[in-house]
C-alpha positions as CSV (number, residue, x, y, z in Angstrom):
1,X,-23.0,-34.8,47.2
2,X,-26.7,-37.0,47.1
3,X,-28.0,-38.2,44.2
4,X,-30.5,-36.1,42.7
5,X,-29.4,-32.9,44.5
6,X,-28.7,-29.5,42.2
7,X,-25.7,-28.1,42.2
8,X,-25.6,-25.2,43.3
9,X,-25.1,-22.1,41.4
10,X,-22.0,-20.2,41.6
11,X,-22.5,-16.6,41.1
12,X,-19.9,-13.8,40.2
13,X,-19.8,-10.7,41.2
14,X,-19.0,-7.2,39.6
15,X,-15.6,-6.7,41.8
16,X,-13.7,-4.8,38.9
17,X,-9.6,-4.5,39.6
18,X,-8.0,-1.1,39.7
19,X,-4.4,-2.3,38.2
20,X,-6.1,-3.7,35.5
21,X,-8.5,-1.3,34.5
22,X,-5.5,1.5,35.0
23,X,-4.0,-1.4,32.3
24,X,-7.2,-1.1,29.5
25,X,-6.7,2.2,30.2
26,X,-4.3,3.3,28.8
27,X,-3.6,0.9,26.2
28,X,-6.9,1.1,24.9
29,X,-7.1,4.3,23.4
30,X,-3.6,3.6,21.9
31,X,-5.1,1.0,19.9
32,X,-8.3,2.6,19.0
33,X,-5.9,5.1,18.1
34,X,-3.4,3.4,15.8
35,X,-6.6,2.0,14.3
36,X,-7.9,5.5,13.3
37,X,-4.1,6.2,11.9
38,X,-4.7,3.3,9.3
39,X,-7.9,4.5,8.7
40,X,-6.8,8.0,7.6
41,X,-3.4,6.7,6.0
42,X,-5.7,4.6,3.9
43,X,-7.6,7.7,2.9
44,X,-4.8,9.3,1.9
45,X,-3.8,6.6,-0.3
46,X,-7.1,6.0,-2.4
47,X,-6.9,9.9,-3.0
48,X,-2.9,9.3,-4.2
49,X,-4.5,6.5,-6.0
50,X,-7.5,8.2,-7.7
51,X,-4.6,11.3,-8.6
52,X,-2.0,8.4,-10.4
53,X,-5.3,6.8,-12.0
54,X,-7.0,10.0,-13.7
55,X,-3.6,10.5,-15.6
56,X,-3.2,14.4,-15.0
57,X,-1.4,17.0,-17.6
58,X,1.9,16.7,-18.1
59,X,3.7,20.1,-17.0
60,X,6.7,21.1,-18.9
61,X,9.9,19.9,-16.6
62,X,11.1,23.9,-16.1
63,X,7.9,24.6,-14.8
64,X,6.8,21.3,-12.9
65,X,10.4,22.3,-10.7
66,X,10.2,25.9,-10.5
67,X,6.5,24.7,-8.7
68,X,8.1,21.9,-6.7
69,X,7.5,18.5,-7.5
70,X,5.6,15.2,-5.7
71,X,5.8,12.2,-6.7
72,X,3.6,11.0,-8.9
73,X,3.6,14.0,-10.8
74,X,3.6,14.0,-14.7
75,X,6.2,15.5,-16.5
76,X,7.9,16.1,-20.2
77,X,10.8,17.1,-21.0
78,X,12.6,17.2,-24.3
79,X,16.4,16.7,-24.2
80,X,19.1,14.4,-24.5
81,X,20.3,11.3,-22.5
82,X,23.6,11.0,-21.6
83,X,25.1,7.8,-22.9
84,X,27.4,5.7,-20.8
85,X,26.2,7.3,-17.8
86,X,23.6,4.7,-16.7
87,X,23.5,3.2,-12.9
88,X,22.0,-0.4,-13.1
89,X,19.3,-1.0,-9.6
90,X,20.8,-5.1,-8.9
91,X,18.0,-7.1,-7.3
92,X,15.0,-6.7,-9.5
93,X,13.1,-9.3,-10.4
94,X,9.7,-9.4,-13.0
95,X,8.2,-13.1,-13.5
96,X,10.7,-14.6,-11.8
97,X,13.8,-13.7,-14.3
98,X,16.4,-11.1,-12.5
99,X,17.4,-8.8,-13.9
100,X,18.2,-4.3,-13.4
101,X,16.0,-1.7,-13.6
102,X,17.8,1.4,-15.6
103,X,18.4,4.9,-14.8
104,X,20.6,6.8,-17.0
105,X,21.3,10.4,-16.5
106,X,18.9,13.5,-18.7
107,X,19.9,16.9,-19.8
108,X,16.5,18.7,-20.4
109,X,16.9,21.7,-22.6
110,X,15.3,23.6,-20.0
111,X,15.3,22.7,-16.7
112,X,18.1,20.4,-14.2
113,X,19.3,17.9,-15.1
114,X,17.7,14.4,-13.8
115,X,17.9,10.7,-13.4
116,X,15.8,8.6,-15.5
117,X,14.5,5.1,-14.8
118,X,14.2,3.2,-18.1
119,X,12.5,0.2,-16.6
120,X,13.5,-3.2,-16.2
121,X,16.2,-5.1,-18.3
122,X,16.7,-9.4,-18.3
123,X,20.8,-10.2,-16.1
124,X,23.1,-12.1,-18.5
125,X,23.0,-15.8,-17.4
126,X,26.2,-14.9,-15.2
127,X,26.6,-12.7,-12.6
128,X,30.1,-11.2,-13.9
129,X,28.3,-10.0,-17.3
130,X,26.5,-6.8,-17.5
131,X,23.2,-6.5,-20.1
132,X,24.4,-4.0,-23.2
133,X,22.3,-0.6,-22.4
134,X,21.7,0.9,-25.8
135,X,20.8,4.7,-25.7
136,X,19.3,6.9,-28.0
137,X,21.6,9.1,-29.6
138,X,19.3,11.9,-31.0
139,X,17.4,14.6,-28.8
140,X,13.7,13.4,-27.5
141,X,10.7,14.1,-25.6
142,X,10.1,11.5,-23.1
143,X,7.0,11.7,-20.2
144,X,7.4,10.6,-17.4
145,X,6.7,10.2,-13.2
146,X,7.9,11.6,-10.2
147,X,8.9,9.3,-7.8
148,X,11.3,9.1,-4.9
149,X,15.6,7.6,-5.5
150,X,15.2,3.8,-4.3
151,X,17.0,3.8,-1.0
152,X,15.4,0.7,1.0
153,X,16.9,1.5,4.7
154,X,17.6,-1.9,5.6
155,X,20.2,-2.3,2.5
156,X,23.9,-1.8,3.9
157,X,25.9,0.2,2.7
158,X,27.6,-1.1,-0.8
159,X,30.8,0.1,-2.1
160,X,30.6,1.9,-5.3
161,X,31.5,0.1,-8.8
162,X,34.2,1.4,-11.1
163,X,33.6,1.5,-14.6
164,X,29.8,2.3,-16.6
165,X,27.5,0.9,-16.8
166,X,27.9,1.2,-12.8
167,X,25.5,-1.4,-10.7
168,X,24.2,-0.3,-7.3
169,X,22.1,-1.8,-4.7
170,X,20.2,1.7,-4.1
171,X,21.4,4.9,-4.9
172,X,21.0,8.0,-3.4
173,X,20.7,11.5,-4.8
174,X,23.7,13.0,-3.6
175,X,25.6,10.3,-5.4
176,X,24.0,11.1,-8.8
177,X,25.4,14.6,-7.8
178,X,29.1,14.5,-7.5
179,X,28.8,12.6,-11.0
180,X,26.3,15.1,-12.1
181,X,26.7,18.5,-11.0
182,X,23.0,20.0,-10.0
183,X,21.1,16.9,-10.6
184,X,17.5,17.0,-8.6
185,X,16.9,14.9,-5.0
186,X,14.1,13.3,-7.5
187,X,14.3,10.4,-10.3
188,X,12.1,10.3,-12.8
189,X,10.1,6.8,-13.7
190,X,8.8,7.2,-17.9
191,X,5.6,7.1,-18.6
192,X,5.4,3.8,-20.1
193,X,7.2,1.1,-22.2
194,X,6.9,3.4,-26.2
195,X,8.9,6.0,-24.5
196,X,12.3,6.8,-26.5
197,X,14.2,4.8,-24.5
198,X,12.3,2.8,-22.4
199,X,12.8,-1.2,-21.0
200,X,9.9,-2.8,-19.4
201,X,8.2,0.0,-17.8
202,X,5.6,-0.9,-17.2
203,X,5.2,0.7,-13.7
204,X,2.7,0.8,-10.7
205,X,2.4,3.0,-7.6
206,X,5.7,2.5,-5.5
207,X,3.6,2.5,-2.3
208,X,0.8,0.7,-0.2
209,X,-2.4,-0.2,-1.4
210,X,-5.7,1.3,1.1
211,X,-6.2,-2.6,1.5
212,X,-3.3,-2.8,3.4
213,X,-3.5,0.1,5.6
214,X,-7.6,-1.0,6.2
215,X,-6.5,-4.6,7.0
216,X,-4.1,-3.1,9.5
217,X,-6.6,-0.4,10.8
218,X,-9.0,-4.0,11.6
219,X,-6.2,-5.7,13.5
220,X,-5.9,-2.8,15.9
221,X,-9.6,-2.3,16.3
222,X,-9.9,-6.0,17.1
223,X,-7.0,-6.0,19.3
224,X,-8.8,-3.1,21.4
225,X,-12.2,-4.9,22.0
226,X,-10.8,-8.5,22.9
227,X,-9.0,-6.2,25.5
228,X,-12.5,-4.4,26.7
229,X,-14.1,-8.0,26.2
230,X,-11.3,-9.9,29.0
231,X,-11.8,-6.1,30.8
232,X,-15.3,-6.8,31.1
233,X,-14.9,-10.2,31.9
234,X,-12.0,-10.3,34.4
235,X,-14.2,-8.2,36.2
236,X,-17.0,-10.6,37.4
237,X,-15.4,-12.8,40.5
238,X,-16.5,-15.5,41.7
239,X,-16.4,-15.3,45.9
240,X,-13.7,-17.2,46.6
241,X,-11.8,-14.9,44.6
242,X,-12.7,-12.1,45.6
243,X,-11.8,-13.4,49.8
244,X,-8.3,-14.4,47.9
245,X,-8.0,-10.8,46.4
246,X,-9.4,-9.0,49.7
247,X,-6.6,-11.2,51.7
248,X,-3.8,-10.4,49.5
249,X,-4.9,-6.6,49.5
250,X,-4.5,-6.8,53.6
251,X,-1.2,-8.2,53.6
252,X,0.0,-5.7,51.0
253,X,-1.3,-3.1,53.1
């Protein structure tokens, strides 16, 4: 190029590739749909949090069972803990300290027996030792919230230990029902540390918060936007690119 010569401007022309647009046409609605689903999930979680924070009136246990219990529902029970029937849910930490959650069978005056999560207790220094569990012997009135059994799918089945208290990595309703016929397939968590028989029972809702779902939604919508921008940019081509594509099409044809 001689000195002073102005370089010729290369003008890109609109020439979309049908294969690229087919790809974008398939994945764009999928990405938008995933983002919209996460928004919907966030709204559902906001409703659940609102319900939790409003401290709904506690239903009597027998009434709640007859109506059908949903997670988070507060209930009130009168009855006795079944001393000596304690499961210790393993690998539960508080402030960096290892410990257990204490799950004890409760026999209500009215309604079926139920497993109650009484809260967290610190683990002894030696693994072979178990914490000493004290249980009220008298009849008590407790307020608790319904919750699902601790059955993480990522954990493998672990053999049952003999004796009580019984250390477990997870727990399923049928395991409890073998020991306690008629027990419900949902457990209860004590409302707070001031409840009879409670250990550290300062619970929070056991589900992914709305902010996390909104974050996932932003990711999906961002991917949809990036896909759109890249598809549009790739559809504007230089003349030499167009010639090569035409030659490829003729060769393939």
